[in-house]
PyMOL Python script that loads the backbone (N, CA, C, O; Angstrom):
from pymol import cmd

cmd.read_pdbstr("""\
ATOM      1  N   MET A   1     137.959-143.252 -80.189  1.00  0.00           N
ATOM      2  CA  MET A   1     137.301-144.514 -80.439  1.00  0.00           C
ATOM      3  C   MET A   1     136.607-144.452 -81.792  1.00  0.00           C
ATOM      4  O   MET A   1     135.943-143.473 -82.132  1.00  0.00           O
ATOM      5  N   GLU A   2     136.781-145.512 -82.539  1.00  0.00           N
ATOM      6  CA  GLU A   2     136.237-145.565 -83.891  1.00  0.00           C
ATOM      7  C   GLU A   2     134.751-145.916 -83.864  1.00  0.00           C
ATOM      8  O   GLU A   2     134.315-146.797 -83.123  1.00  0.00           O
ATOM      9  N   THR A   3     133.998-145.213 -84.682  1.00  0.00           N
ATOM     10  CA  THR A   3     132.566-145.467 -84.798  1.00  0.00           C
ATOM     11  C   THR A   3     132.233-145.873 -86.238  1.00  0.00           C
ATOM     12  O   THR A   3     133.011-145.641 -87.163  1.00  0.00           O
ATOM     13  N   VAL A   4     131.061-146.480 -86.398  1.00  0.00           N
ATOM     14  CA  VAL A   4     130.553-146.840 -87.722  1.00  0.00           C
ATOM     15  C   VAL A   4     129.101-146.381 -87.818  1.00  0.00           C
ATOM     16  O   VAL A   4     128.419-146.229 -86.805  1.00  0.00           O
ATOM     17  N   VAL A   5     128.645-146.166 -89.034  1.00  0.00           N
ATOM     18  CA  VAL A   5     127.250-145.785 -89.277  1.00  0.00           C
ATOM     19  C   VAL A   5     126.491-147.040 -89.682  1.00  0.00           C
ATOM     20  O   VAL A   5     126.894-147.769 -90.588  1.00  0.00           O
ATOM     21  N   LEU A   6     125.391-147.271 -88.991  1.00  0.00           N
ATOM     22  CA  LEU A   6     124.576-148.464 -89.248  1.00  0.00           C
ATOM     23  C   LEU A   6     123.519-148.186 -90.304  1.00  0.00           C
ATOM     24  O   LEU A   6     123.311-147.043 -90.710  1.00  0.00           O
ATOM     25  N   LYS A   7     122.864-149.233 -90.734  1.00  0.00           N
ATOM     26  CA  LYS A   7     121.833-149.115 -91.768  1.00  0.00           C
ATOM     27  C   LYS A   7     120.651-148.260 -91.339  1.00  0.00           C
ATOM     28  O   LYS A   7     119.942-147.714 -92.185  1.00  0.00           O
ATOM     29  N   ASN A   8     120.429-148.135 -90.017  1.00  0.00           N
ATOM     30  CA  ASN A   8     119.337-147.278 -89.546  1.00  0.00           C
ATOM     31  C   ASN A   8     119.830-145.860 -89.257  1.00  0.00           C
ATOM     32  O   ASN A   8     119.148-145.081 -88.592  1.00  0.00           O
ATOM     33  N   ASP A   9     121.027-145.533 -89.764  1.00  0.00           N
ATOM     34  CA  ASP A   9     121.667-144.220 -89.654  1.00  0.00           C
ATOM     35  C   ASP A   9     122.188-143.891 -88.257  1.00  0.00           C
ATOM     36  O   ASP A   9     122.643-142.771 -88.022  1.00  0.00           O
ATOM     37  N   ALA A  10     122.131-144.832 -87.340  1.00  0.00           N
ATOM     38  CA  ALA A  10     122.702-144.619 -86.007  1.00  0.00           C
ATOM     39  C   ALA A  10     124.218-144.773 -86.099  1.00  0.00           C
ATOM     40  O   ALA A  10     124.727-145.523 -86.933  1.00  0.00           O
ATOM     41  N   GLU A  11     124.924-144.063 -85.245  1.00  0.00           N
ATOM     42  CA  GLU A  11     126.377-144.169 -85.162  1.00  0.00           C
ATOM     43  C   GLU A  11     126.722-144.875 -83.857  1.00  0.00           C
ATOM     44  O   GLU A  11     126.323-144.432 -82.780  1.00  0.00           O
ATOM     45  N   GLU A  12     127.464-145.977 -83.958  1.00  0.00           N
ATOM     46  CA  GLU A  12     127.811-146.783 -82.785  1.00  0.00           C
ATOM     47  C   GLU A  12     129.300-147.107 -82.790  1.00  0.00           C
ATOM     48  O   GLU A  12     129.957-147.058 -83.830  1.00  0.00           O
ATOM     49  N   LEU A  13     129.815-147.435 -81.620  1.00  0.00           N
ATOM     50  CA  LEU A  13     131.210-147.832 -81.503  1.00  0.00           C
ATOM     51  C   LEU A  13     131.463-149.112 -82.289  1.00  0.00           C
ATOM     52  O   LEU A  13     130.710-150.079 -82.174  1.00  0.00           O
ATOM     53  N   LYS A  14     132.515-149.110 -83.078  1.00  0.00           N
ATOM     54  CA  LYS A  14     132.851-150.270 -83.896  1.00  0.00           C
ATOM     55  C   LYS A  14     133.067-151.507 -83.024  1.00  0.00           C
ATOM     56  O   LYS A  14     132.625-152.599 -83.379  1.00  0.00           O
ATOM     57  N   SER A  15     133.742-151.341 -81.888  1.00  0.00           N
ATOM     58  CA  SER A  15     134.005-152.485 -81.010  1.00  0.00           C
ATOM     59  C   SER A  15     132.710-153.084 -80.469  1.00  0.00           C
ATOM     60  O   SER A  15     132.617-154.302 -80.318  1.00  0.00           O
ATOM     61  N   LEU A  16     131.705-152.253 -80.173  1.00  0.00           N
ATOM     62  CA  LEU A  16     130.415-152.747 -79.702  1.00  0.00           C
ATOM     63  C   LEU A  16     129.693-153.498 -80.810  1.00  0.00           C
ATOM     64  O   LEU A  16     129.069-154.529 -80.561  1.00  0.00           O
ATOM     65  N   VAL A  17     129.776-152.991 -82.015  1.00  0.00           N
ATOM     66  CA  VAL A  17     129.140-153.658 -83.160  1.00  0.00           C
ATOM     67  C   VAL A  17     129.756-155.038 -83.366  1.00  0.00           C
ATOM     68  O   VAL A  17     129.036-156.015 -83.569  1.00  0.00           O
ATOM     69  N   ILE A  18     131.078-155.121 -83.315  1.00  0.00           N
ATOM     70  CA  ILE A  18     131.764-156.403 -83.521  1.00  0.00           C
ATOM     71  C   ILE A  18     131.371-157.399 -82.436  1.00  0.00           C
ATOM     72  O   ILE A  18     131.031-158.542 -82.740  1.00  0.00           O
ATOM     73  N   ALA A  19     131.415-156.977 -81.177  1.00  0.00           N
ATOM     74  CA  ALA A  19     131.079-157.872 -80.063  1.00  0.00           C
ATOM     75  C   ALA A  19     129.624-158.320 -80.132  1.00  0.00           C
ATOM     76  O   ALA A  19     129.319-159.491 -79.902  1.00  0.00           O
ATOM     77  N   THR A  20     128.739-157.402 -80.444  1.00  0.00           N
ATOM     78  CA  THR A  20     127.314-157.734 -80.529  1.00  0.00           C
ATOM     79  C   THR A  20     127.053-158.702 -81.673  1.00  0.00           C
ATOM     80  O   THR A  20     126.267-159.639 -81.529  1.00  0.00           O
ATOM     81  N   MET A  21     127.699-158.482 -82.796  1.00  0.00           N
ATOM     82  CA  MET A  21     127.501-159.375 -83.942  1.00  0.00           C
ATOM     83  C   MET A  21     127.990-160.784 -83.636  1.00  0.00           C
ATOM     84  O   MET A  21     127.396-161.755 -84.106  1.00  0.00           O
ATOM     85  N   MET A  22     129.050-160.914 -82.866  1.00  0.00           N
ATOM     86  CA  MET A  22     129.527-162.247 -82.472  1.00  0.00           C
ATOM     87  C   MET A  22     128.448-162.963 -81.661  1.00  0.00           C
ATOM     88  O   MET A  22     128.195-164.150 -81.866  1.00  0.00           O
ATOM     89  N   SER A  23     127.821-162.242 -80.748  1.00  0.00           N
ATOM     90  CA  SER A  23     126.749-162.830 -79.938  1.00  0.00           C
ATOM     91  C   SER A  23     125.540-163.174 -80.795  1.00  0.00           C
ATOM     92  O   SER A  23     124.933-164.229 -80.615  1.00  0.00           O
ATOM     93  N   LEU A  24     125.190-162.302 -81.717  1.00  0.00           N
ATOM     94  CA  LEU A  24     124.040-162.551 -82.585  1.00  0.00           C
ATOM     95  C   LEU A  24     124.272-163.765 -83.484  1.00  0.00           C
ATOM     96  O   LEU A  24     123.359-164.563 -83.699  1.00  0.00           O
ATOM     97  N   GLU A  25     125.482-163.906 -84.005  1.00  0.00           N
ATOM     98  CA  GLU A  25     125.798-165.059 -84.847  1.00  0.00           C
ATOM     99  C   GLU A  25     125.713-166.351 -84.037  1.00  0.00           C
ATOM    100  O   GLU A  25     125.227-167.367 -84.534  1.00  0.00           O
ATOM    101  N   PHE A  26     126.185-166.314 -82.792  1.00  0.00           N
ATOM    102  CA  PHE A  26     126.079-167.469 -81.905  1.00  0.00           C
ATOM    103  C   PHE A  26     124.609-167.830 -81.691  1.00  0.00           C
ATOM    104  O   PHE A  26     124.224-168.992 -81.818  1.00  0.00           O
ATOM    105  N   LEU A  27     123.802-166.836 -81.367  1.00  0.00           N
ATOM    106  CA  LEU A  27     122.386-167.091 -81.123  1.00  0.00           C
ATOM    107  C   LEU A  27     121.689-167.642 -82.356  1.00  0.00           C
ATOM    108  O   LEU A  27     120.885-168.570 -82.260  1.00  0.00           O
ATOM    109  N   MET A  28     121.991-167.082 -83.487  1.00  0.00           N
ATOM    110  CA  MET A  28     121.351-167.515 -84.733  1.00  0.00           C
ATOM    111  C   MET A  28     121.615-169.005 -84.982  1.00  0.00           C
ATOM    112  O   MET A  28     120.729-169.727 -85.438  1.00  0.00           O
ATOM    113  N   LYS A  29     122.835-169.459 -84.679  1.00  0.00           N
ATOM    114  CA  LYS A  29     123.202-170.865 -84.909  1.00  0.00           C
ATOM    115  C   LYS A  29     122.738-171.784 -83.786  1.00  0.00           C
ATOM    116  O   LYS A  29     122.218-172.870 -84.043  1.00  0.00           O
ATOM    117  N   GLU A  30     122.926-171.349 -82.536  1.00  0.00           N
ATOM    118  CA  GLU A  30     122.736-172.236 -81.392  1.00  0.00           C
ATOM    119  C   GLU A  30     121.405-172.078 -80.662  1.00  0.00           C
ATOM    120  O   GLU A  30     120.892-173.040 -80.091  1.00  0.00           O
ATOM    121  N   GLN A  31     120.850-170.881 -80.679  1.00  0.00           N
ATOM    122  CA  GLN A  31     119.607-170.614 -79.953  1.00  0.00           C
ATOM    123  C   GLN A  31     118.704-169.681 -80.763  1.00  0.00           C
ATOM    124  O   GLN A  31     118.487-168.534 -80.372  1.00  0.00           O
ATOM    125  N   PRO A  32     118.180-170.167 -81.886  1.00  0.00           N
ATOM    126  CA  PRO A  32     117.400-169.295 -82.774  1.00  0.00           C
ATOM    127  C   PRO A  32     116.157-168.695 -82.122  1.00  0.00           C
ATOM    128  O   PRO A  32     115.755-167.589 -82.486  1.00  0.00           O
ATOM    129  N   ILE A  33     115.540-169.390 -81.174  1.00  0.00           N
ATOM    130  CA  ILE A  33     114.360-168.833 -80.503  1.00  0.00           C
ATOM    131  C   ILE A  33     114.765-167.630 -79.655  1.00  0.00           C
ATOM    132  O   ILE A  33     114.035-166.640 -79.592  1.00  0.00           O
ATOM    133  N   VAL A  34     115.917-167.711 -79.008  1.00  0.00           N
ATOM    134  CA  VAL A  34     116.413-166.596 -78.191  1.00  0.00           C
ATOM    135  C   VAL A  34     116.738-165.411 -79.101  1.00  0.00           C
ATOM    136  O   VAL A  34     116.456-164.263 -78.757  1.00  0.00           O
ATOM    137  N   PHE A  35     117.329-165.693 -80.260  1.00  0.00           N
ATOM    138  CA  PHE A  35     117.604-164.642 -81.243  1.00  0.00           C
ATOM    139  C   PHE A  35     116.297-163.975 -81.675  1.00  0.00           C
ATOM    140  O   PHE A  35     116.195-162.749 -81.700  1.00  0.00           O
ATOM    141  N   TYR A  36     115.311-164.786 -82.011  1.00  0.00           N
ATOM    142  CA  TYR A  36     114.005-164.278 -82.437  1.00  0.00           C
ATOM    143  C   TYR A  36     113.404-163.373 -81.358  1.00  0.00           C
ATOM    144  O   TYR A  36     112.890-162.298 -81.667  1.00  0.00           O
ATOM    145  N   GLU A  37     113.466-163.798 -80.112  1.00  0.00           N
ATOM    146  CA  GLU A  37     112.912-163.013 -79.008  1.00  0.00           C
ATOM    147  C   GLU A  37     113.622-161.674 -78.865  1.00  0.00           C
ATOM    148  O   GLU A  37     112.979-160.660 -78.595  1.00  0.00           O
ATOM    149  N   LEU A  38     114.936-161.659 -79.044  1.00  0.00           N
ATOM    150  CA  LEU A  38     115.680-160.394 -78.979  1.00  0.00           C
ATOM    151  C   LEU A  38     115.229-159.446 -80.084  1.00  0.00           C
ATOM    152  O   LEU A  38     115.016-158.258 -79.839  1.00  0.00           O
ATOM    153  N   VAL A  39     115.084-159.962 -81.285  1.00  0.00           N
ATOM    154  CA  VAL A  39     114.630-159.124 -82.404  1.00  0.00           C
ATOM    155  C   VAL A  39     113.239-158.567 -82.121  1.00  0.00           C
ATOM    156  O   VAL A  39     112.979-157.386 -82.351  1.00  0.00           O
ATOM    157  N   MET A  40     112.356-159.413 -81.626  1.00  0.00           N
ATOM    158  CA  MET A  40     110.996-158.961 -81.316  1.00  0.00           C
ATOM    159  C   MET A  40     111.008-157.865 -80.247  1.00  0.00           C
ATOM    160  O   MET A  40     110.238-156.909 -80.337  1.00  0.00           O
ATOM    161  N   LYS A  41     111.864-157.994 -79.249  1.00  0.00           N
ATOM    162  CA  LYS A  41     111.962-156.978 -78.195  1.00  0.00           C
ATOM    163  C   LYS A  41     112.507-155.671 -78.766  1.00  0.00           C
ATOM    164  O   LYS A  41     112.064-154.592 -78.372  1.00  0.00           O
ATOM    165  N   CYS A  42     113.453-155.757 -79.680  1.00  0.00           N
ATOM    166  CA  CYS A  42     114.003-154.547 -80.293  1.00  0.00           C
ATOM    167  C   CYS A  42     112.983-153.871 -81.207  1.00  0.00           C
ATOM    168  O   CYS A  42     112.965-152.646 -81.323  1.00  0.00           O
ATOM    169  N   ARG A  43     112.155-154.652 -81.840  1.00  0.00           N
ATOM    170  CA  ARG A  43     111.116-154.090 -82.716  1.00  0.00           C
ATOM    171  C   ARG A  43     109.945-153.522 -81.925  1.00  0.00           C
ATOM    172  O   ARG A  43     109.297-152.572 -82.363  1.00  0.00           O
ATOM    173  N   ASP A  44     109.673-154.106 -80.755  1.00  0.00           N
ATOM    174  CA  ASP A  44     108.548-153.666 -79.919  1.00  0.00           C
ATOM    175  C   ASP A  44     108.983-153.742 -78.456  1.00  0.00           C
ATOM    176  O   ASP A  44     109.051-154.826 -77.877  1.00  0.00           O
ATOM    177  N   HIS A  45     109.274-152.593 -77.869  1.00  0.00           N
ATOM    178  CA  HIS A  45     109.782-152.556 -76.495  1.00  0.00           C
ATOM    179  C   HIS A  45     108.784-153.129 -75.486  1.00  0.00           C
ATOM    180  O   HIS A  45     109.170-153.433 -74.358  1.00  0.00           O
ATOM    181  N   ASN A  46     107.526-153.283 -75.858  1.00  0.00           N
ATOM    182  CA  ASN A  46     106.527-153.873 -74.966  1.00  0.00           C
ATOM    183  C   ASN A  46     106.466-155.399 -75.066  1.00  0.00           C
ATOM    184  O   ASN A  46     105.725-156.044 -74.324  1.00  0.00           O
ATOM    185  N   HIS A  47     107.239-155.967 -75.976  1.00  0.00           N
ATOM    186  CA  HIS A  47     107.258-157.422 -76.149  1.00  0.00           C
ATOM    187  C   HIS A  47     107.735-158.082 -74.851  1.00  0.00           C
ATOM    188  O   HIS A  47     108.679-157.617 -74.211  1.00  0.00           O
ATOM    189  N   ARG A  48     107.068-159.165 -74.481  1.00  0.00           N
ATOM    190  CA  ARG A  48     107.458-159.928 -73.287  1.00  0.00           C
ATOM    191  C   ARG A  48     108.199-161.182 -73.733  1.00  0.00           C
ATOM    192  O   ARG A  48     107.729-161.932 -74.588  1.00  0.00           O
ATOM    193  N   PHE A  49     109.369-161.390 -73.132  1.00  0.00           N
ATOM    194  CA  PHE A  49     110.174-162.552 -73.488  1.00  0.00           C
ATOM    195  C   PHE A  49     109.459-163.853 -73.161  1.00  0.00           C
ATOM    196  O   PHE A  49     108.758-163.956 -72.155  1.00  0.00           O
ATOM    197  N   PHE A  50     109.644-164.836 -74.018  1.00  0.00           N
ATOM    198  CA  PHE A  50     109.087-166.170 -73.834  1.00  0.00           C
ATOM    199  C   PHE A  50     110.004-166.976 -72.911  1.00  0.00           C
ATOM    200  O   PHE A  50     111.221-166.982 -73.098  1.00  0.00           O
ATOM    201  N   GLY A  51     109.433-167.646 -71.932  1.00  0.00           N
ATOM    202  CA  GLY A  51     110.197-168.533 -71.056  1.00  0.00           C
ATOM    203  C   GLY A  51     111.395-167.865 -70.425  1.00  0.00           C
ATOM    204  O   GLY A  51     111.287-166.787 -69.841  1.00  0.00           O
ATOM    205  N   ASN A  52     112.546-168.517 -70.548  1.00  0.00           N
ATOM    206  CA  ASN A  52     113.794-168.020 -69.959  1.00  0.00           C
ATOM    207  C   ASN A  52     114.660-167.242 -70.950  1.00  0.00           C
ATOM    208  O   ASN A  52     115.835-166.996 -70.677  1.00  0.00           O
ATOM    209  N   THR A  53     114.105-166.859 -72.079  1.00  0.00           N
ATOM    210  CA  THR A  53     114.929-166.203 -73.094  1.00  0.00           C
ATOM    211  C   THR A  53     115.518-164.888 -72.606  1.00  0.00           C
ATOM    212  O   THR A  53     116.636-164.537 -72.982  1.00  0.00           O
ATOM    213  N   GLY A  54     114.788-164.161 -71.781  1.00  0.00           N
ATOM    214  CA  GLY A  54     115.319-162.910 -71.230  1.00  0.00           C
ATOM    215  C   GLY A  54     116.553-163.151 -70.389  1.00  0.00           C
ATOM    216  O   GLY A  54     117.512-162.382 -70.455  1.00  0.00           O
ATOM    217  N   GLU A  55     116.538-164.218 -69.593  1.00  0.00           N
ATOM    218  CA  GLU A  55     117.695-164.568 -68.766  1.00  0.00           C
ATOM    219  C   GLU A  55     118.881-164.971 -69.640  1.00  0.00           C
ATOM    220  O   GLU A  55     120.020-164.600 -69.359  1.00  0.00           O
ATOM    221  N   ASP A  56     118.609-165.727 -70.691  1.00  0.00           N
ATOM    222  CA  ASP A  56     119.679-166.126 -71.618  1.00  0.00           C
ATOM    223  C   ASP A  56     120.322-164.898 -72.253  1.00  0.00           C
ATOM    224  O   ASP A  56     121.544-164.837 -72.392  1.00  0.00           O
ATOM    225  N   LEU A  57     119.512-163.933 -72.635  1.00  0.00           N
ATOM    226  CA  LEU A  57     120.027-162.712 -73.256  1.00  0.00           C
ATOM    227  C   LEU A  57     120.783-161.846 -72.259  1.00  0.00           C
ATOM    228  O   LEU A  57     121.756-161.183 -72.619  1.00  0.00           O
ATOM    229  N   GLU A  58     120.343-161.853 -71.026  1.00  0.00           N
ATOM    230  CA  GLU A  58     121.032-161.087 -69.989  1.00  0.00           C
ATOM    231  C   GLU A  58     122.426-161.664 -69.740  1.00  0.00           C
ATOM    232  O   GLU A  58     123.374-160.913 -69.512  1.00  0.00           O
ATOM    233  N   LYS A  59     122.557-162.987 -69.782  1.00  0.00           N
ATOM    234  CA  LYS A  59     123.855-163.641 -69.600  1.00  0.00           C
ATOM    235  C   LYS A  59     124.839-163.243 -70.697  1.00  0.00           C
ATOM    236  O   LYS A  59     126.047-163.191 -70.467  1.00  0.00           O
ATOM    237  N   LEU A  60     124.318-162.965 -71.882  1.00  0.00           N
ATOM    238  CA  LEU A  60     125.154-162.544 -73.008  1.00  0.00           C
ATOM    239  C   LEU A  60     125.333-161.025 -73.057  1.00  0.00           C
ATOM    240  O   LEU A  60     125.951-160.498 -73.983  1.00  0.00           O
ATOM    241  N   ALA A  61     124.792-160.327 -72.061  1.00  0.00           N
ATOM    242  CA  ALA A  61     124.866-158.864 -71.966  1.00  0.00           C
ATOM    243  C   ALA A  61     124.161-158.171 -73.128  1.00  0.00           C
ATOM    244  O   ALA A  61     124.516-157.051 -73.495  1.00  0.00           O
ATOM    245  N   LEU A  62     123.162-158.837 -73.705  1.00  0.00           N
ATOM    246  CA  LEU A  62     122.367-158.225 -74.768  1.00  0.00           C
ATOM    247  C   LEU A  62     121.116-157.561 -74.214  1.00  0.00           C
ATOM    248  O   LEU A  62     120.480-156.746 -74.883  1.00  0.00           O
ATOM    249  N   VAL A  63     120.773-157.920 -72.983  1.00  0.00           N
ATOM    250  CA  VAL A  63     119.612-157.358 -72.298  1.00  0.00           C
ATOM    251  C   VAL A  63     120.062-156.902 -70.920  1.00  0.00           C
ATOM    252  O   VAL A  63     120.847-157.575 -70.253  1.00  0.00           O
ATOM    253  N   GLN A  64     119.559-155.765 -70.509  1.00  0.00           N
ATOM    254  CA  GLN A  64     119.888-155.226 -69.194  1.00  0.00           C
ATOM    255  C   GLN A  64     119.042-155.908 -68.128  1.00  0.00           C
ATOM    256  O   GLN A  64     117.978-156.448 -68.431  1.00  0.00           O
ATOM    257  N   PRO A  65     119.510-155.885 -66.873  1.00  0.00           N
ATOM    258  CA  PRO A  65     118.669-156.423 -65.795  1.00  0.00           C
ATOM    259  C   PRO A  65     117.301-155.742 -65.827  1.00  0.00           C
ATOM    260  O   PRO A  65     117.210-154.522 -65.965  1.00  0.00           O
ATOM    261  N   GLY A  66     116.261-156.521 -65.700  1.00  0.00           N
ATOM    262  CA  GLY A  66     114.913-155.977 -65.803  1.00  0.00           C
ATOM    263  C   GLY A  66     114.295-156.182 -67.168  1.00  0.00           C
ATOM    264  O   GLY A  66     113.099-155.952 -67.349  1.00  0.00           O
ATOM    265  N   GLY A  67     115.101-156.617 -68.142  1.00  0.00           N
ATOM    266  CA  GLY A  67     114.552-156.970 -69.440  1.00  0.00           C
ATOM    267  C   GLY A  67     114.582-155.923 -70.530  1.00  0.00           C
ATOM    268  O   GLY A  67     114.097-156.183 -71.631  1.00  0.00           O
ATOM    269  N   SER A  68     115.130-154.753 -70.269  1.00  0.00           N
ATOM    270  CA  SER A  68     115.184-153.748 -71.338  1.00  0.00           C
ATOM    271  C   SER A  68     116.443-153.948 -72.183  1.00  0.00           C
ATOM    272  O   SER A  68     117.434-154.519 -71.726  1.00  0.00           O
ATOM    273  N   VAL A  69     116.381-153.471 -73.404  1.00  0.00           N
ATOM    274  CA  VAL A  69     117.503-153.578 -74.330  1.00  0.00           C
ATOM    275  C   VAL A  69     118.051-152.170 -74.557  1.00  0.00           C
ATOM    276  O   VAL A  69     117.301-151.248 -74.879  1.00  0.00           O
ATOM    277  N   HIS A  70     119.360-152.013 -74.389  1.00  0.00           N
ATOM    278  CA  HIS A  70     120.000-150.714 -74.591  1.00  0.00           C
ATOM    279  C   HIS A  70     119.800-150.264 -76.033  1.00  0.00           C
ATOM    280  O   HIS A  70     119.795-151.083 -76.953  1.00  0.00           O
ATOM    281  N   ASP A  71     119.637-148.975 -76.220  1.00  0.00           N
ATOM    282  CA  ASP A  71     119.404-148.421 -77.561  1.00  0.00           C
ATOM    283  C   ASP A  71     120.485-148.826 -78.559  1.00  0.00           C
ATOM    284  O   ASP A  71     120.177-149.100 -79.719  1.00  0.00           O
ATOM    285  N   SER A  72     121.742-148.870 -78.131  1.00  0.00           N
ATOM    286  CA  SER A  72     122.831-149.243 -79.039  1.00  0.00           C
ATOM    287  C   SER A  72     122.681-150.677 -79.516  1.00  0.00           C
ATOM    288  O   SER A  72     122.895-150.968 -80.693  1.00  0.00           O
ATOM    289  N   ILE A  73     122.311-151.583 -78.601  1.00  0.00           N
ATOM    290  CA  ILE A  73     122.102-152.979 -78.980  1.00  0.00           C
ATOM    291  C   ILE A  73     120.925-153.072 -79.953  1.00  0.00           C
ATOM    292  O   ILE A  73     120.997-153.797 -80.945  1.00  0.00           O
ATOM    293  N   CYS A  74     119.851-152.348 -79.675  1.00  0.00           N
ATOM    294  CA  CYS A  74     118.690-152.341 -80.590  1.00  0.00           C
ATOM    295  C   CYS A  74     119.096-151.849 -81.971  1.00  0.00           C
ATOM    296  O   CYS A  74     118.690-152.430 -82.978  1.00  0.00           O
ATOM    297  N   ASN A  75     119.887-150.791 -82.029  1.00  0.00           N
ATOM    298  CA  ASN A  75     120.328-150.267 -83.323  1.00  0.00           C
ATOM    299  C   ASN A  75     121.071-151.331 -84.119  1.00  0.00           C
ATOM    300  O   ASN A  75     120.851-151.483 -85.321  1.00  0.00           O
ATOM    301  N   ILE A  76     121.946-152.062 -83.450  1.00  0.00           N
ATOM    302  CA  ILE A  76     122.726-153.098 -84.130  1.00  0.00           C
ATOM    303  C   ILE A  76     121.826-154.250 -84.567  1.00  0.00           C
ATOM    304  O   ILE A  76     121.906-154.705 -85.708  1.00  0.00           O
ATOM    305  N   VAL A  77     120.971-154.720 -83.662  1.00  0.00           N
ATOM    306  CA  VAL A  77     120.074-155.841 -83.973  1.00  0.00           C
ATOM    307  C   VAL A  77     119.160-155.484 -85.143  1.00  0.00           C
ATOM    308  O   VAL A  77     119.020-156.266 -86.083  1.00  0.00           O
ATOM    309  N   LEU A  78     118.547-154.325 -85.089  1.00  0.00           N
ATOM    310  CA  LEU A  78     117.612-153.928 -86.143  1.00  0.00           C
ATOM    311  C   LEU A  78     118.313-153.705 -87.479  1.00  0.00           C
ATOM    312  O   LEU A  78     117.739-153.979 -88.533  1.00  0.00           O
ATOM    313  N   SER A  79     119.535-153.214 -87.443  1.00  0.00           N
ATOM    314  CA  SER A  79     120.278-152.980 -88.677  1.00  0.00           C
ATOM    315  C   SER A  79     120.816-154.267 -89.286  1.00  0.00           C
ATOM    316  O   SER A  79     121.038-154.340 -90.495  1.00  0.00           O
ATOM    317  N   ALA A  80     121.029-155.293 -88.442  1.00  0.00           N
ATOM    318  CA  ALA A  80     121.619-156.543 -88.923  1.00  0.00           C
ATOM    319  C   ALA A  80     120.585-157.585 -89.329  1.00  0.00           C
ATOM    320  O   ALA A  80     120.915-158.531 -90.044  1.00  0.00           O
ATOM    321  N   THR A  81     119.338-157.427 -88.884  1.00  0.00           N
ATOM    322  CA  THR A  81     118.313-158.449 -89.105  1.00  0.00           C
ATOM    323  C   THR A  81     117.435-158.107 -90.299  1.00  0.00           C
ATOM    324  O   THR A  81     116.966-156.979 -90.450  1.00  0.00           O
ATOM    325  N   ASN A  82     117.228-159.100 -91.132  1.00  0.00           N
ATOM    326  CA  ASN A  82     116.346-158.962 -92.295  1.00  0.00           C
ATOM    327  C   ASN A  82     115.245-160.003 -92.195  1.00  0.00           C
ATOM    328  O   ASN A  82     115.478-161.107 -91.703  1.00  0.00           O
ATOM    329  N   GLY A  83     114.063-159.665 -92.652  1.00  0.00           N
ATOM    330  CA  GLY A  83     112.974-160.622 -92.712  1.00  0.00           C
ATOM    331  C   GLY A  83     112.191-160.734 -91.411  1.00  0.00           C
ATOM    332  O   GLY A  83     112.411-159.990 -90.456  1.00  0.00           O
ATOM    333  N   ASN A  84     111.275-161.689 -91.412  1.00  0.00           N
ATOM    334  CA  ASN A  84     110.386-161.905 -90.269  1.00  0.00           C
ATOM    335  C   ASN A  84     110.282-163.380 -89.952  1.00  0.00           C
ATOM    336  O   ASN A  84     110.556-164.236 -90.794  1.00  0.00           O
ATOM    337  N   GLY A  85     109.879-163.667 -88.714  1.00  0.00           N
ATOM    338  CA  GLY A  85     109.616-165.035 -88.290  1.00  0.00           C
ATOM    339  C   GLY A  85     110.786-165.968 -88.534  1.00  0.00           C
ATOM    340  O   GLY A  85     111.940-165.608 -88.299  1.00  0.00           O
ATOM    341  N   LEU A  86     110.484-167.161 -89.004  1.00  0.00           N
ATOM    342  CA  LEU A  86     111.516-168.165 -89.228  1.00  0.00           C
ATOM    343  C   LEU A  86     112.383-167.858 -90.436  1.00  0.00           C
ATOM    344  O   LEU A  86     113.375-168.543 -90.680  1.00  0.00           O
ATOM    345  N   LYS A  87     112.022-166.849 -91.181  1.00  0.00           N
ATOM    346  CA  LYS A  87     112.794-166.477 -92.364  1.00  0.00           C
ATOM    347  C   LYS A  87     113.782-165.343 -92.083  1.00  0.00           C
ATOM    348  O   LYS A  87     114.337-164.762 -93.015  1.00  0.00           O
ATOM    349  N   MET A  88     114.005-165.024 -90.798  1.00  0.00           N
ATOM    350  CA  MET A  88     114.972-163.977 -90.456  1.00  0.00           C
ATOM    351  C   MET A  88     116.368-164.399 -90.850  1.00  0.00           C
ATOM    352  O   MET A  88     116.757-165.558 -90.704  1.00  0.00           O
ATOM    353  N   THR A  89     117.110-163.433 -91.354  1.00  0.00           N
ATOM    354  CA  THR A  89     118.514-163.657 -91.666  1.00  0.00           C
ATOM    355  C   THR A  89     119.326-162.565 -90.995  1.00  0.00           C
ATOM    356  O   THR A  89     118.798-161.527 -90.598  1.00  0.00           O
ATOM    357  N   LEU A  90     120.605-162.819 -90.879  1.00  0.00           N
ATOM    358  CA  LEU A  90     121.523-161.885 -90.243  1.00  0.00           C
ATOM    359  C   LEU A  90     122.541-161.437 -91.264  1.00  0.00           C
ATOM    360  O   LEU A  90     123.151-162.260 -91.946  1.00  0.00           O
ATOM    361  N   GLY A  91     122.728-160.130 -91.372  1.00  0.00           N
ATOM    362  CA  GLY A  91     123.704-159.579 -92.290  1.00  0.00           C
ATOM    363  C   GLY A  91     124.508-158.498 -91.604  1.00  0.00           C
ATOM    364  O   GLY A  91     124.376-158.288 -90.398  1.00  0.00           O
ATOM    365  N   SER A  92     125.314-157.832 -92.344  1.00  0.00           N
ATOM    366  CA  SER A  92     126.109-156.746 -91.789  1.00  0.00           C
ATOM    367  C   SER A  92     125.196-155.582 -91.417  1.00  0.00           C
ATOM    368  O   SER A  92     124.339-155.188 -92.209  1.00  0.00           O
ATOM    369  N   PRO A  93     125.373-155.030 -90.216  1.00  0.00           N
ATOM    370  CA  PRO A  93     124.561-153.880 -89.818  1.00  0.00           C
ATOM    371  C   PRO A  93     125.095-152.549 -90.352  1.00  0.00           C
ATOM    372  O   PRO A  93     124.433-151.516 -90.249  1.00  0.00           O
ATOM    373  N   ILE A  94     126.292-152.588 -90.917  1.00  0.00           N
ATOM    374  CA  ILE A  94     126.978-151.354 -91.323  1.00  0.00           C
ATOM    375  C   ILE A  94     126.483-150.900 -92.682  1.00  0.00           C
ATOM    376  O   ILE A  94     126.338-151.690 -93.615  1.00  0.00           O
ATOM    377  N   LYS A  95     126.231-149.617 -92.767  1.00  0.00           N
ATOM    378  CA  LYS A  95     125.718-148.989 -93.995  1.00  0.00           C
ATOM    379  C   LYS A  95     126.753-149.064 -95.110  1.00  0.00           C
ATOM    380  O   LYS A  95     126.502-148.588 -96.217  1.00  0.00           O
TER     381      LYS A  95
END
""", "prot")
cmd.dss("prot")
cmd.show_as("cartoon", "prot")
cmd.util.cbc("prot")
cmd.orient("prot")
């Protein structure tokens, strides 16, 4: 299985990176608040999701049951996201 090195120096499966990026791009366009909440959870594991955003993320398999985010998903999210707040942008997570 092919792997890639991310900007945070983590090595992840290329297929997981591609699938996750598709979900992140969807969220960025269609549900920016849900995207923001995912980034906040990846930056701070103690962050509590706002409203139903945790359920929305679980439906997309970006969050595990119970609200935790798998380390691989966090690596991709953190490597792909630039900026803070409403000025967040999404770029390639690959180094």
